[in-house]
N, C-alpha and C positions, 0 to 999 in steps of 0.2 A: 861626847863626842860630838864634832859640829854635824848640821843635818849634811851638807856637803859631803863628808866622807863617810857615813853610814853607808853600809853594802846594800845594794839591790836585795830586794827578797828574791831567795830561791824558787825559779820556777817551778809550779807542780808538776806532776809526769803528763804528759798531755793526752792520754787517753782519760785522765782521768775530768782534766778540762771539758773533754769535747763528750762524757756520755751525757751530762743535762742542758740541757739550753738553761744559760746561766741570766740572760733576761726574763725568763716564762720565771724562774724562780724570785729574781727580785721583784717580779711584779708582784707575783702572788704572794711572795711575803711583805710586800709593803702594802698590799691589799688587805688582808687579813691583820695587820696592825691596824690600820684605819677602821676597818669595822670594829677593833676592840677599842679604838678611842673615841667613836661616837657613842658605843651602847654605855662603855663606864659610863662617860662624862653627862648621858641625857639619865642615867640610872641616878647620879648621884647627884643631879638637882630635877629631881622627880615630882618635888613638889609643886614645881614652876612648871612642869610640862605634863601635858593633856593624856589622861591614862592611855590612850590608845596607841600614843608612841612611848611606851615604856616598855622596855623588854622586862616582862615578870620574871623568866629564869635566865639570866644569862653567867653565861661562862666564860669566861677568856682565854684566848690561847695565847697570850703571852708568852715568849719564850721557848714556846715548844713549835713555833710557826717554821723557823728555817729549817729546821732538820725533817720536818712535815713535808714542806714544799719540793726539798731535794728528793724523799720516798716517792710523792706523786709524779714529781719527772720521770721515776724509772718505772710507774706502772704506763706501759704503752703497748702490751697486748690485748687485744679485742674480747679476750676471755679474762683477761685476770678479773679479781674481784677482791674488794677490800670489807673487813667487818673494822669496824669503828667504835669510839666512843664520846661522851660530850664534846670532849674538848681538843676534835678533830677536823674541825671546820677548814684549816689551811689546807689540809691533804685535797678535802670535797672541793676546796677552788681550784688547784692545782689539776684534777680530774675533770673539770667540769662543772664544775657549778657554777650558774651566774649570779653575779653579785648583788643583782637585785633580791633573787631567792633566797639569798645567804642573808639577807636583812628583815623581807616579807615572813619568811617562815619564823624567826624569833618573835615581830613583832604577832604572830599567829594569822596573819591576813589570808585571804585566798590562796589557793594556789600552792604552789611551794612544796616544802617534803610530805604536807599531812594536810593541808587545806586547814589550817587552823585547827585542827585535833589533838596533836602531840605537842608536847615541849620543844621547841623550835630548836634546841641544840641535838635532840634525837631523830636524828638526819638518814636520810636514804637518796640512792642516784642509781635510776634505770640504766641511763646513759646507753642506749641503744647497741651504740657500736663499741661498747666498753671503754676503760673499765670501770664497772661495776660497784657501789658502797651498796652493799646489802643494809635493809634496814636496820637501825639501831635499836638498843631496847634500854629499859630506863633502871637497869640491875646490873650490876656491876661485872664483867666477866661472861656475859650474857650471848657477848661476840664472837668468843672463839672457836666454840663445836659448828657453829651452822659455816664456818669458815673451812673446819675439816671436811666440813659434807662438801664445801662446794669444791675442795681441792683433792678430794675421792672421786667427785663426778668426771673434773678435768680426765684424771685416764682412763677412766669408764665413756665419756665419749671418745676418748681419742683410741681406745683398745677394741673394746666390745662394739661402738658403733661404727666403728671405724672412720672418724671424722678428724680428719689432719687440721681443720681449724685450732684445734682446740691443743694441740701442740706447744710446747712451751710455756702455756697461761700457769698462770701463780694462784695460790689465795693470801692475803695480807692480814693481819688481824693484829687491832692498836689497841693498845692498853696502855694505862699508866701501872707505876710500882707495888698497888694498892691489889690492881687485877691480879697479879699474880699468885694469890693468898686463896684465889678461888677455886671451887668445882668445875668451873667451865673450862678454867685455865691448865689444869692439870688434866681434863680429861682429853682437850683437844690435844696437848702435848705427847698421852700417850698415842694416842691415833695417829697425830703425823710421825710419830720415830717407831711405831711396829707397823706401819704401813706404807713408809718411806714418802709420805706425803709431799707434793710440791707446796709444802706452805711456810711462811716465813712469821716468825713472831717478833713484834716490834714493840719493844716496851721501854716508852719514857719514861724516866723516873727525876722527878722532879723533889724527891725526898719527901714526901709529905700527901697521904689520904686523907684530906680534908686537915686535920690536924695529926694525923697519929704520924709519926716518923715511921721509916722504910724501913726499920731492925725489927716493927711487930707484923710486917709482913713476910718475910723472910731471913732467915739466918746472916748476920752480917749484913744486910741492907744491897744485899747485890745478889738479884738471882742470876745472872751469867756467870759468875763467879762458883756457884752452887751449881749449879749445869753443867759445869765445865767437864765431867767425865759421864754426863750421861747417853746414854747409847744413842748413836746414829740421829746428833744434833749439830749441826755446825752452830758455834757459838761465838759473838763478839762482842765486844765492851769498847764504849768510848765515849767520848766526850761531845755531845750533840751542840754544842754552842759553836765548835768550831766548824769551818763550812768545810775544809778541806778533809777532813779525819772523818768527818760523817759521810760526802758520797764516797769514800773509802770504804766506810765499813760497807755502806748501804750497798755499793755496786756489787761488793764482794757475795753478800748476803744474798743479793737477787739473783747473782750468776749462778751462784749454787745451788741454788733451788730450778731456775729455771733448765740448766744444763741437767735434770733428773738424778740429782747426787743425792737426794735428800731434803728434810725440813731445816731451816735454819731459824736462829734467835738472835737476833742484835738488842743490847740494850746500850741507848742513848741518855747519860745524864743531860737533864736540861733546866732553869731555873723556872719557881713558878714566880712570875712578878706582878702576880694580884693576889688578894683573896678567892677562896676554892670557887665563890660564886656572889655573885650582885649580893645576897642577904649577908654572908662569911664578912666577918670581920678578922684579919688573918693579927690585927696587932693582939687581940686578944688573948694569943697561945704562942707569937714568936717574938723574938726580940727585935730590938731595931737595927742590932751587929747582924743579924741572920738576914733580915730583909734587906739590909746596906747589901750582905754578900752576895744574894741573888741578881741584885740589882747590878750589882759590878759585872756580872758573868751575863747579860743582855745580851742574846746571839745576831741582834740586828747590827749594832756598829761593828760587828770581827767580820758581819758579812758583805757591809759597804765595803770596812779594809781589803777583805780578800778580792770584793770586784774589781775595786779600784787599783788593787796592784796588779792582778792578772785579765783581768776579762773587758771591762768598761771604762772607759775614761770618763772624767768629773761631769761632763757636759751631759753624756749619755743617760748616766744613772740619775742625774737632777729629771732632768725629760721623762724619765718611767716614773721616780717620785710623783711629778705633777700630774703625768697620765693616774696613775692608781687615786690619786686624790679627788681630781674630775671622776674618775668613774664611780667612784665611790658616794661623790656626792650627788649625782645624775640617780642613780641607782637607788638613793634614800629618797629622793622625793618622786620617784617611781613606785617603793613600796609602801610609802606613807599613801600614796593615791590611790593603793589598792582598798577593795573595800573586804569586811571581814567576811567569811564565805557563809552562805543562804542556811539560817538556821534550818529550813527546812529539807534541805541535804543531807544531815547529821545522822543521820537514821540508816543514810546508803553502806552499803559495803560488808554490813557483817557479813554476810555470804554473798557468794558471788550472785551476781544479778545483769539482767541485760543491759549492754552500755546505750548510753544517749549518747549524741554530738557532745564533744566536748569531753567524755571520758577517757581515761589512759586504759590502754590495753596493757593488763599486767604482767611484771616480769615473773616466771616461775608456771611449775606446772607442764603437764604436757600438752605436745602443740595438738589443737585442735584438728588437724590434720590427721595425725594419727588416731584421734580419740574417734574421729568417724571412719574410719574404715574397718572398726570392729565392729562383729555383730552383734546386736541386743534383739530380746523378746520381752515383753510383759507376761509373756503366757508361758508357762512352766510346760514342760514337755510329760506328756502322760505315762510312758510306758519305760521310765529310766529304772535302775536299779534301786534296791532300798538301800541306803547307806546310812553310818552312823555321822553324829555331827561332825566327830574330828576327820572322819572321810570326807567329809563335805565340805570341810573347811581346805584342807591338802589339796582336793580337786579341783578347786576354785582357784588358788596360788596359781598350782602349775599350768592349768588353762591362761591364765591373763600371762604370766612366765612364757610362755606360748605364744600367744598372739601378740606380746608388747614388748620390745624388745628394751623399754625403757623401765620396766619392772625391775625393781632388788629387792629382795628378802633377808632381814637380819635381826640379830639381838643376840642374846648370850643362850648359847648353847644349838641355835638353831640351825647350824649348818651340819656337821660329822654326825652328830647326836639327833638330830631330828626334833628340837625343841624338848622341853620336861614333859610336856603331851604327847610327843611324839606325830605331832598334828605336821610338821615339817620333815619329816623325815623321809629318806628320800632324794626329795628336792636337789639338794647341793651335788649330789651324782650326777642326776640327770641335767642340771642346766650349767654348773661348774661354780667353783670356787669365787668370781666375779659377781655373780648373779646372787648367788643364796650365802650366805656368810656369818662365822661368829665374830662377834666385838666383843670390848674389854667390857670388864665389869662397872660399869657407870649410863644411868638411867638418864642423866644430863648429856651424856655424848648420846647416848643413840638417839632420843628427838632430836639432839641438836643437829648432828649430821643429819638424821632424815630431813629437817627444815633447809640445812645449806645444798643437800640433794634435790630438792624440789625447786628453789629456787635455781637451779642448773638445767632444768628441765627431765628431771626423772620423776618416775611414780615409787616412793621409796614405803614399802610395808616392813615398818618396824615392830617387833613383839617386845613386851614389857612381859617377863613372866609370869608375873601376880600382880593385881591391881594396888597392892599396896606399896609394890616396890616402884612405881609412877612418880611416888611422893618427891624423891630428890630430882624428878626433872618438871617440877610444878613450874619454874621460870621457863623454860623452854616451851613448855605445852600453853602457856597463857599467850606467851609472845606469839607462837604460832596460830592462836587462834584467833588472835585480832588486828594480824597483820596485814590484811587487808584493808582492815577499816582506819588502823592507825596513818596508812599511808593512802589512803584516799583512791585503791584501787591500783597504786603504783606497780603494786609486787603481792604475791599470794604464795602459800605454801601450802598445796594439797598432798597430806603425807596420810595414811592407815597407820593408827597404833595398836595392834592385836593385843588385849590384856585380857587372860584369863581371872576368873575370880570367884567368890561366891562360896556356897557348903559343897564341900566333894562326898564321894558317897564313903559314908557313915564317918564321915573324920570332918574336921574343921578346926579351925585354929585363929587369934586377932591378925597374923600376917597373910595367909595364904588363902584366907576365907572371906577376907573383905569386900563387897559390894559397892556400895556407896557411890551408883552411878548418878546420883545427885550433884555431885562435886564437878562431873562435865555436861551436866546441863546446865547451870549456872556457869559456864567457863564459854564466854562469848565467840561465838564462832565456828564453833564444832556440832559438828552430828555425831549422834551417839546412838549406836543400836545396839540391842540386846536380844537377839533371836532365840526362839524355845526352841526351835526345828531345825533338822538338818535343810531342809527346803530355802525355808528362809535365811538361812543362814548363808546359801548359795549366792540367791539375788541380792543380799545386801550387803554381802562382801565384795561382790562385784561391782554394784551399786558406787559401793566406795571407790575402789580402787580406779575408776572412772571418774569420778567427782570433782570436781573444781573447787572443793571445799576440804577442808580437813577433818578425818573422821574415828571415833574411837570406836572399835567392833571388839564389843564384850561376849567373850565364850566362857559361859557359865562352867565351873567345872565338874557340875555335876553331871553335866550333859558331855562333856569329854570323857568323863570315864563310864558311862554307861550307855545304854540303849536308848534309855529315855531322849526323846529328840528324832529317833531317828525317822526317816522320811525317804520316798522316791527323789532322785535325783532328778531337779527339772530340768538336766541340759545347761551346755557350755553357753548358752548368748543368755541366758536366765538375766532379767536385771529387776530389783524389786527397790523400788521408790523410796525413800527416806520420807516417815511421817506419814505413811498409809498401814493403818493397822487393821487386824484382819479379826471378822466376827466369826468367830467357833463355834458357837451355839445361838442359835435365837432366840429369846425368849421374851415373856410378858408382863411380868411382876418385878423383874432385880436385874440390874445391870451389875456384872461381877468385872473389875478392871484389872489385868496384870498383864506381866512382861517375865522375859528369865523363863528359869527355872520352875517359877510358881506357874506357872501355866498349866503345867503339868497337875501338881499339889490340887487347883483350882478345878481343872477340868473333871479331875477323881470326883471332887464333893458337887461341883453341877448336875453330872450326872444323875444323883441319887434324888435330884428335886426335879427334873424332868424339864417340861417346857418353860417353868417357872421363870429360869436363869438365863440371862442373856449372856454370853461369854466372849469379853475383848481381848486380844491379845493386842497391846500397843505398838510392838516389832521396834521400835525406837524411841528415844524418849527425848531426845533434841534432832529434829520437830517432833512433835508430837502430834497425834489427830486427834484435833480438839472437837472436829466437825463430829467424828464418830461417835465420840463418847456424849457429847451432849445430845445427837440425834437418840441414840438407845436412851441414856437418861430422860429425856422429856418423853420416849414410848414409857418406859416403864416406872417412872416415879421414883424409885429406889437406886442405889447405889453403894457397892463395899469396892474400895480401892485393895489391895493385897499386894505386898511387895516385902524382899528379903532386907532391903534396908535399913537402918533404924528409923524411927517413927519421929522424930523430933526434926522438923526440917526435911524428911525424905520429900520424894518427889511426891508420892501420894500426897500430901502437904497442896501440892500446884493443882492437882487435880482437884481435890475439894473446893479449892479457893474459885477456882472457874466455874465449878457447877454452882458455888453457892452465890454467883454472880448472875451466872449467865441462864441457871436452867429453877432458878428458884422457886418461880410460879407452877413449873410442874411437880416437886416434891412433896411426895407423899410423906418422907421420913426424913431424918436426919443424914447427911452421908456420912458413912464410918470406915475407917482404915481400920486394918489388921497387916500387922507386922511384926518386926524385930524390936521391942520396947527397949530402948536404947542401952544396948549391952554388947560386948565384943564378943564376936564368934567363940563360941568353947571348942576343946578339944574331943572330949570324950562323946562318944554317941549317944547317952541319956540325955549329958547336958546338952547336947547342940539340940536334939528335938525337943528338949523345954523350950527353946527359943525360938525357933523355927516355927512361923504358920504350919500346921498339921493341915491335912485333907480332912480332917475330922472337925478341927478348930473350923476352917472355913465353913464347913457345912454347917455348923452349928450357928456361928456368926449369920449366914445367910437367913435358918430359920428364923431367929430373933428379928434379923430386920423384915421378914414377909410378916410379923406377927404385927406388926406396929400400922 
């Protein structure tokens, strides 16, 4: 057909054309593509390029860019948040990421996402006036549950705190098709659909998880088709290379979620126009025909045609392209001119610390003015009633719910039942289902949700039923602890994770009786409390719920199940700082260091030896009171460390190593440990007592040490 007689393209519906700023879409797509060009060309020629100008972890968004920039153009609410992944730079550009930061961060230069601390594609964007891009993680699927937490916090801000500015906000999670096989995806999907959260799942399917085809990730290689009958989920599926279809599907889903009609999922097929990453060579696992087929689907030429036919004339489009090239060139010069971050700063922001000029104020945590209004005292009340450990924890949680409207308490069986140990009994009835609630059976979801809520300014208090059950949440726990450091203080997620564990009253087993506190002492960024009595539990839990750092609060099963650890209630304002040990008995000849339920067995053993034993309850193992232990050992010359965790690499080894270095010249005998000798906790009481340090065994070891 002659060109002159071809019919003119049918004009798209005016409402679709007007929903996004197509000039902005064009500009950010062209910038993204140009950034990929620069990085890929540099890496291909890296033998002749100075190392400081090479991106060490390079991931191209080529082929994903058009659909992402359209999605970014629809995120226009100040409280929108997105959880993205390593191929999401086009989205970040479209919601406010500067081109200079987009280049400087992969180069590892000062400033940017992480000040050179994290991989340059592991992005974040505080964006004080929104939308926010939540801190990404290096694990696949870790972005989903924090977005679900943010989405739940949207309703909390709007309905419970009465902040109308949150109405209409949404959370959006981005992921490739391989991520739909992960724990995080399914946990977030369960939360979003059962709670009808304002959350959009955006799945960009390029057919490959590195080299693994989509058919290995979900049956039939199409998660949208498989979820078509999923309850309370609006599902759309289409071609992410077609600009008109993309904007149609995305506006449909965004409008559905913003209107409060529940969550939505959209799957868009896109080509992968590059290897998975810089070091990857897709020719090793893809045929030339497969690569050529993807190249033929490149969405950029289709965007150009669409714009030329319906939005822009050729001159204007060419002008936008030249502007994108100029801006990238200018930003590249500026990014390369940035210095590497000062190595002296690399240890900053493991924990919250006083800010200095130039430091970021982090997104996340309860506002300062809310915390400042809460009463606190470091002096315990002397006339409080005697309470058991569980009652002390319950009263503390109840008081913080009363005085701080941003506190939320949740976990499996926490609501109606009141927890498997009845610690939260009655709290849901008193404070309502929005503030004390049950969750689905997913520890990944419990902790990830807490992280997202903390980013949104709430104080989540999450319960993991038993220490061993925290293992499925390991990625979220690690990510939470390092987020302040990874983002150079741009984000923080102060949460409390309550975690019962340890041997029970006359019972143990390998699943419910695990202690293993050293794992969390080793988890960077976390505070870890292991109180031995009700009064300390009150002060430490309140400190954790008002802290700027995430905290593990370990509730020992033996203390929850017995009257061991009962103490006078120290008052509703009592706060006990982390890292402050208690000298329970003063002594002259040997220092006995312990924590948790072992304190009571150690006290019994120490009493038999009178004032020769100085007994120290650490209270917290991260941080731990080095100064107190060192001062005591320098006085006594001997030390025995007792704990319930296993011997090899238990936390006692850290204490012993510190004493060997810093108290060596004061020692009159080798520092010793008494703990469980590398065996899981057995079930039968006779077997249980055979592995636990008993008061008699502790006393015998002390006597032997004193005889040296």
